[in-house]
N, C-alpha and C positions, 0 to 999 in steps of 0.2 A: 504493500500500500504506500510505503514511503516513496518508492521509485515511481509509482503511478502519480502521486501528488506532485512530485518534482517534474514529471513529464507534462502534467496538465498546466503547470504555470506558464509554459511556453505558448499556450493558446490565448492567454489573457490579452495581449496586445491586439489580437485579431478576433475578438469576441463577435463583432458585427458580422464579419465574414463567416465565422463558424456557425452562428445562429441562422444566418441566411442559407448556408449550405444545408443545415439540418431541416429548415423549412422546405427547401427544394426537394430534399429527400422524402419528406412527408407527402408532398404533392405527387411525386413520381410513384410512390407506393399506393396512394389513393387511386390514381389513374389506373394502375395495373390491377388493383383489386376490383375496380368498378366494372371492368370490361365483362367478366363472366356474369355479373349481376345484371348488366344491361342486356346481355344475350339471353339470360334467363327470363327477364321481363318481356323481351321481344317474342320469345318462344311461347310464353303463356298468354300474353295479352294482345299481341299484334299478328304474328304469323298464323295464328289459328282463326282470325276474324274475317278472312276473305280478302279478295283482290283490292277493293277500294280502300279499305282500312290500311292495308299494307302500303299502297301507293301514297296515301295521305300522310302516313306517319314516318315512312322510312327516310324521307328527306330531312325531317327534323332531327331524328336520331343520328343520321349521318353527319349533319352539321354540328351536333353536340359532341359527337366523338372526335370530329376533326378539331374542334376548339380545344377539347381536352388534350389531344396529342400535340397541338401547337404549344399549349402551356407546358406540356411535358418536355417538349423539345428545348425550350428556353431554360427550364429547370435542370435538364440533363446537361446542357451546355455550361451552366453556372457550376454545377457539381464537378464536371470534368476539368473546366478551365480554371475557375477561381479557387476550387478546392485544392488543385495542384499548386497554384500560386501561393495559397496559404501554407501548404506543406513546405514549399521552397523557402518561404520567408522564415518559417520556424527553423528550418535547417540552417539558414544563414545566421539566425540569432544564436543557435547552438554553436556553430562554427566560430562566431565572434567570441562567445563566452569561453570556448575551449582554447582559442588562440590567446585570449587575455590571460587565462589560467597558465598557459605555457610561459607567457612573459613574466608571470608572477612567481613561478617556481624558481628555486635557487639552483646554483651549480650542482649541488649534491644530487638533485633529482636527475639531471642529465648525465651525471657520472654513472648512474645505474640503469638508464633506459636508452634504448637505441632510437635514433632519429626515424628510421624506416617504420618502426612500430607505431611511433607517435603520429606519423603522417597517415598511416592506415586508419587510425582512430579519427583523424580529422577529415578524411575523404570517404573511405569505404563505409565505415560504420554510420556516419551521418547521413549518407544517401539512403540507407535502409531505414533509418529513423524518420527521414522525410516522407518516405512512402507510407510508413505506418501512421504518421501524423495525419496524412490526408485520408487514406483509405480506412484507417481503423474505426473512428467514430461513424463515418458514413456507412461502411459495410455493416457494422454491428447494428446501427440504428435502422437502416432500411430493412435489413434481414429480419430483425425482431418485429418490426411493424408488419411485414408481409406474413411472417409465420403466425403471429397472434391474430391478425386480421383474417387470414385464410382459415385458420383453425376455428375461429368463431363461426364463420360462414359455413364451414364444413359441418360443424355441430348442428347448425340450423337445418342443413340438408338431410343429414342422416347420423344420428347419435351412435348407434352400435358400430358402424363402419369406422367412424372417427376415433372411437375409443381403441379399436384394434390398431388403427394407424398410430395413435399416441404411444401404444406399448412398443411398437417396432421402433419409433423415433427415440424413445427413452433408451433402448438398448444401443442405438446408434450414438447417442450423446455420451453415454457411459464409456463406450469404446473409444470415442474421440478424446475424451479427457485423459484416459489412461495413456494413449499413444502420445498425446501432447506433452505429458510430463517427461517421457523418454526423449522426445525430439528436442526439448529445451537444451539439454546438455550437449547434444550433437551440434546444434547451430552455434552455440557458444564456442565449441571447439573449432568450427569453421572460421570464426572471427580471429581466433588465436593463430590458426595456421596461415591465413592470408596475411596477417601481420608479419609472420616470419618470412613469407615470400617477399614482402615489401622491404623487410630488413636486409635480406640477402641481396636484393636488387640495389638498394641504396648504397650498401657497403661496396659492392662491386663497381658501380658506376662512379662513385665518389673517388675510389682509388684506382681508376682505370689505368692511369699512367704507371702506377706501381705494378699493377697486374701485368701490363705489357712489358715492362722493363725486366720482369723476372720470367717472362714467357709462361705465365701461370693461367692462361685462358682456360685450359682443360680443368684445372683445379677449381676455378670459379664456376665452370659449367657443372662440375660434380656437386659443389655446395648448393647451387641454385636448383639442380635437378632433385636433390634430396628434399629441400623445402617445398618444391613444386609437387613432388610425388606425395609428400605428407599431406599437403592441402587436397590433392586429388583423392587420396584415400579417405580423408575426412568428408569430402563432398560425396564420394561414392556411398559412404556409410549413411549419410543423411538422405540420399536419394533412394537407397534401398528401404529405409524406414518410411520415407514418404510414399514409395511405391505401394507398400503394404497398406499404409494408412488410406491412401486415395482409392485403392482397389476395393478394400473392404467397405468403405463408405459408398462407393459406386454400387457394390453388391446390395447394401442396405437400401439404397435409393430404388434399385430395381425391385427389391422385396416389397417396398411400399406399393408399387404399381400392381404387383402380383396379388398382394393382400386385397387391394381395392377391387381388382377384376373378379377374383374368386368370391369375395363377400358381396360384391355388387351383383354378380350373376345369381347367387343364391337369393338375394333380396328381390331381384326381378322375377325369379321363379316363384317366390313366395307372395308376390303381388304388392310388396311394401315399397318398391322403387320402380320408376319408369326408365326406359332407355334414355330419354332426353335428360332426366335428372342425373343419370350415371355419367353422361357426357359432360354436363356442367360440373359434376363432382370431380371428374378427371382434369378439367381445366383448373380447378382450384388446387388439386393435387400438384399440378405443375407449378403453380404459384407458391405452394407450400414447400416443394422440394428444391426449387431453384435457389431461394435464399439459404437453405441448408447447405447446398453445394458451394455457395459463395463463402459461407463461414468456414467450410472445410478447406477450400482453396486459400482462404485468408490466413489459415494457420501458419503456412510457411512464411508469409510476409510478417506476421506477428512475431514469430519466434526470431527471425532475423533482426527485426527492429528492436525487440526487447533485449536481445543479446547485445546489439550495438549500443543501446542506451545504457545498459548496465556497465559496459566498458567506458562509455562517456562519463558516467557518474563516478567511476573509480578515480578518474583523473580530477574531476571537479571537486571531489571530497578530499583530495590530497591537500594537506595543510602545508603551506610554504614554510621552509625552515627559517627564512629571513622575513620577519614581519616588522612593520613600522608601528611604533607605539601610538595610541590614539592621541596623545598630547605632545607628539614630537614637534619640535620647532625647527624652522629652516636654519641652516648653517650660513651665516651672513658675514660679510667683511672678513673673509678668511685670510689670515696672515701666513699660515702654513706651519705652525709649531706642532710637531707630532710626538706623541709619547706612547710607547708600548710598556705597560706595567704588569709584570709577572704573567705574561700571556702564555697560555697552554692551549693546544688544539689537537684534536684527533678526528679522523674520519669515522663516523659511525662507532663501531665497537673496537676499532683497530687501536694499536698502541699510539701513544702521543707522537705527533710529528714535531711539535714544538713543546718545550717544557720550560716554564718560568723565564721567558725571554723578557728582558727589560732594556729598552732602547729609547733614548730621547734625541730627537732631531730638531735643532733650533730652526727658526724661520730663515728661509733662503739658503740653507746649507745643502751641500751636495754630498750624500752619503752612499757609499757602495757596499753591497753585500756580496761576499764571496764565500766559497766553501764547496764541499763535494755535492754531487747530485743526490737529491733525496734528503738534504740537510734541512730543508724547510724555508729556503729563501723566497721562492715564488709563493708558497703558502702564506708566509708572513705578509707579503705585499697584497695577496688576495683578501686578507682579513681587513685591510685598511678601507676599501670601498664596500665592505660587508658582502662580498661574494659568498663568504662563509662567516659564521659567527664564532667568536672565541669560545672555547670550552671553559676556560678560567681566565681571570684577569680582566684588564680594561685597556682600551685604546682611545686616546683623546686627540682631538685637533683643536688647538687654541684653548685647551682646558675643557672642551665639551666632549663628553662620552659619545662616541659615534652611534651608540644605540639609542640615544636620546634625540637625535636629529632626523629630519626627513631624508629618505633614501635619495630622492631626486637632488636635493641640495648637496648632499654628501658626495654623490657621484659626479655632479657637475663641477665640484671643486677639485676633482682628480682627473688628470690626463694620463692615459696608459699607451705606451708604444711597446708592442710585443715582437718577438722574433717571428712568430707565425702570423703574418698579416692577413686579415680577411677582407677581401674586396667583394662588395655586393654587385650583383648583376645590374649593369646600368652604365652611365657615362662617368668620365673622370670627374666632371663637375659635381655630379650627384654623390660620388664617393667622398670627395673632399668636404662637400656641404653636410655630410653626416655629422660633422663636428659641431654644426650650428645650423639648425633647420631653416632659419629665416635670413641667412647670410646673403648679402648682395654679391653680384658678380665681381665687383672690385675687391671685396673682402676675400673672396675665394682666390682671386689672382694674387693678392698680397700674401696670403697664406702659402700659396704655391711658390712664390718668389723666396719667402723665408725658408722654405724646405728645399731650395735649390732644384726644383722640378719644373719651373715655369718654361724654361727654354726647351726642354724636352717635349713638354705638352704642345707648345706652339709649333714644333717640328712635325707633329702628326697632321694628317690631312684634315681632320675635323676638329683639331685643337681640343678644347675642353669638352666638346660634345662627342669625343671618341668613346666608343663602347669598350669596356675593359674585358668583356667575356666573362664566363662563369668563373668565379673565384679569382678574377684578374689574370686568367690564363695567358692573355696577350702581352702581359708585362713581365719584365724581369724581377728578380727578388729585390734588387736595389731600388727599382722604380716603384714597386709596391710599397716598400718601406718608406720612401720619401713621401708618397701620397698619404700614408698613415700619419707621418709627422706633420704634414700640411693640415690634416684633420685636427690634430691637437693644437697647432698654432691657431686655427680658427676658433677652437673651443676656448683657448686662452685661460687654462686653469691655474690656480696658485700652487698646486701640488702636482708633481710629475713622477711617474713610475716608468723606468726604462728597463724592460725585462729581456735581457740578452738581445737588444735591438740590432746589434751588428754582428752577431756570432756566426751567421750563415752567409756572409757576404764576401765578395772578393775585395782586394785591397783598394781598388779605385772607387768602388761603390762605398766601401767603409769610410774612405776619406771624405767623400761628399756628405755622407750621412753624419759623420762625426762633426762636421762643420754645422750641419743643420741642428743636431742635438745640442751643440754648444750654445747656439742662439736660443734654442727652445728652453734650455735649463737656466738661462740667465735670469737672476732675481726670482727664481722659483725654488721652493723646497723640493729637492730631487732625490729619489731613491733609485739607485742603479744596481741591477743584478747583472753580473758579468763574469764570463769565464776567461775572456781575453784581458789579462791584467794590464796590458799596455793602455787600455782605454780608460782606466780609472786611476792612473798615477796622480792625477791632479785633483782627485776628490778631497773634500775637506776632512772626511773621515772614512776609513775602511773598516768594516765589521766582518769578522770571520765567523760563520755559523756552521756548525756541524749538527749531527743528530743528538749531540749532548748539549746543545744550546750555544750561546755566544762564547767563543774561545779566545778571540783576540780582537782588539780594536785600537785604532790609531791612524796616523797618516802613513802614506806609502813608505817613507823613509824610516819612520819609527818601527814599522812592522818588519821591514827588511833587516834592520839592526837587531830586532828581537830574535831573529833566526828561528822562528817557529813554523807554524803551519803555512802562513802566508808566504814566508821566505822560501819554503820548500816548493810551493806551487809556482812561485816566480822563477825559481831555479829550473824547474822542470820545463817551463815554457821557453826560457831563454838560454838554456844550457850554460848556466853559471851566472852568478850575480856579479854585476859590474861593481868593482871595488869602490867606485865613486858613490854608489848607493849606500855604502857602509860608512857614512860620515856622522859624527856626533851631531846632535841637535844644536 
């Protein structure tokens, strides 16, 4: 019932459409039920009265029937057209809510869930829900109207025959309910298996360059074939169950006609029923059986839609790890003083990645984090914009606990340049403007100049309107990196995080980007994560972090003279420490 209540709430914005759709359904049902009654009236009161009465009356009844079917035409059009539009609008609303929920969920959710499966829930599942939203109430409402209406009229025609009919129908309903309970699990399994197909497809296409570089096309085919065959097996299982379900119900429908013909024949032989009344009775039987078949056929649609909505609700009910306090205040006039106080962090139930880390970064200072992979450098930086929340301890900016400020204002105060740059499908201008949605063309050009990328952009045929391709495939690593730096220039944040921004670049690209980063970090509080120690020699402070926490801190020269972890890393990279580095302070 809870799932049903949550489903019904999506009808609320379209109540007028829904009620009109139901009114049209009533009219269509009344017209269908009235035809045998009109035929019965003509048979008793017109066709038996002679030629003149027939000629006098038939035109009137013909015009009345034509009027009824013209009204039915418009009602059927509304049901088919606007009923589907209502379902499509509800689907769009659900897709909007699901996408909003995706945006609300934190990094930890995406660490555990595959993009392909999430896309399956956004596309495949919601289509089935849309069909259920439209056809569900309409099919159920029309079918029950016709079943109840035809049953009442059948009782008026012949009570014993109708009671026998009711007994067969009861057996049919009990059988349908039992089979439906079994089919529910099968259709839910269908949704899971098609999500795995989408997952396999997304992984293979997203990594197509890696696939081809390792000549692993056959391995990818095998992986996809397995998920595809699993889905096929699940579908085959559901169709076998449906085959038995529909075949048995078809048999029961035929049984209804057999029962009526046998009991009707006996009634005619006994003189309690005429042949004409039996024909009228059979017309009503057709009206009685047809909605039963509609409900039976609707079962597949219902189970698919229900399974899809259940998976939709699983995501909608997921509580984001990162939530904003109701009384959170915006972070304003940011100077950029950062302090990590006894910060510890772990992913789920894993061991601590960070333990009791305490670091204070004064306003405008450039601090570098170095250390072995897995030591927690990137994790520490991810805690600052609240991509994850600390397990213990506090992080403050200008003395404000970051959990007490709004997420938008916090993240707007921080600019991040990463090693793995993501380019959105679109133009160069659109990708730079991602740093500031309402930026003018002049602002975008100035940001590009600051990032040393303007001349390259102007050398392209379409300049700033050049399409970058999916994930920026038409650009080199250095070009994408400079575009990402232009984004941050446009954003103009007081705090900057450089996460190995030059580690994957050639020397010439690194020189350009180091110049850009030097401009970008000027007068900003900057945190640099770097493995190339040559890029951080001029940092105000270097902090060495391992899985045991902060091990060393000081300037480049101080750490070299200390002859500890940092000196060892520096020696490994440069094959011997220059004696000039070992000078007293």
